[in-house]
Residue, then its C-alpha position, 0 to 999 in steps of 0.5 A: x499500499x506504500x505507493x497509493x498512500x504516497x500519492x495522497x500525501x499533501x506536501x512531504x517531499x521524498x527524503x522527508x517521506x523516507x525519514x517519517x516512514x523509517x522513524x515510525x517503523x523504528x518506534x513501532x519495532x522498538x516497542x514491540x521488541x521491548x515487549x518481547x525481549x525486555x528492557x535489555x533490547x538496546x544493550x543487545x543491539x550494541x553487542x550484536x555481531x558484525x553481520x547483524x550490523x551489516x544486515x541492518x545497513x542493507x535494510x537501511x538501503x532498502x528502506x530508503x531507496x524504496x520510498x525515494x524511488x516511489x516519489x521519482x517514478x511509477x509504483x509499477x516501475x519500482x515494484x517490478x524492479x524490486x521483484x527481481x531481488x530473489x533472482x539477483x540473490x540467486x545470481x550472487x550466491x552463484x558468483x560469490x558462494x559458488x552455489x549451483x543454480x538449476x537451469x530453470x533459475x538461469x532461464x528465470x534470470x534471463x526472462x526477468x532481465x528481458x522484462x526489465x529491458x523491455x519496460x524501457x524500450x518505450x521511450x515515449x513513456x515519460x513516467x519511466x524515470x531513469x533516476x527513479x529506476x536506478x534508485x529502485x534497483x538499489x533495493x534488490x541489490x541490497x537485499x541480495x547482499x543481505x541474503x548472501x552475507x547471511x548465507x556466508x556466515x551460516x545464519x540462513x539455515x538457523x533463521x528458518x529452523x531455530x525457535x528463538x535467537x537467530x530469528x530475534x537477531x534478524x529482527x534486531x537487524x531490521x530495527x537497526x536498518x530503520x534507525x539508520x535510515x531515519x538518521x541518514x535521511x533526517x538532515x536531508x528532510x529539514x525543514x519539515x513540510x509534512x502536514x498532520x495528514x501526511x504524518x498520519x499516513x506515514x505512521x500508517x506505512x511505518x507501523x502497518x506496512x513495515x514493522x508488523x510485516x517484518x515481524x510476520x515475515x521473520x515468524x513465518x520463515x520458521x513455518x514456510x519454505x523459502x520458495x513459498x514465501x517468495x511466491x507469496x511476496x510477488x503478490x505485492x507487485x499485483x496489489x501495489x500496481x492495482x491499488x495505484x491504478x484504482x486509487x491514484x490514477x496511475x496508468x500502465x504503458x504497454x511496455x511496462x505491462x509486458x515487461x511486468x508479465x515477463x518478470x512475474x512469470x519468471x519469478x512464479x515459474x522459478x518459485x513453483x519449480x522450487x516448491x515442487x523440487x522440495x516436495x519431491x525431495x521430501x517424498x524421496x527422504x520419507 
């Protein structure tokens, strides 16, 4: 809902939008995690291992780049570019961790790349801001770095199967990211121009579009396999683009629609293949 809500702001600019969203997210996560883990939360954060701080830095880039990009280009453009994050993560795992990728993933990467290129072949579409697209690309790149670092230190498996500590550590990284994002964009947000109406909408985003979903995703990562989570995550593109069209009047060009279908098709096929492969493996080991 971030895209359509942002389109109904009165006067808050891009950096200020990012600051308030991240700040409300940080406050909500601080309250929630303090209730869950007690008053020693900030001491645990300061004593967190380096990898959690690296992850937090990646989260801060994701939080900041997303909202800035939303203010520079269309919701569809941002969400479609963001959607390629899982494929970039797979490519990084191949390049830096030497993981073998199945043929279907290589094909998905190729088709998703073709979809992104196809979106920008329509030079008559003035809504496709090159700057906004480059900023949006920082989101999946930061997510891929985050995932690759987690895999490198071996935390990725623990986050899925452990009951407590690793999942909590990942939530600490999200909180660190929110705080860093707010601190980085604060000087660029002054003087504040947000109205009371703007602040109410941005608090809605910070709590219900960021803090609560982050808590849910970390919790569900212990219940659902990664391919299913990635498949469900693609609904963000569908809902985000549809709501921006219905309630903010954003129109899709033919190239954006075609490119988006290529990207989403590649992601869905790759995720479904991963689910089927995992189910087959479970049957063989049963």
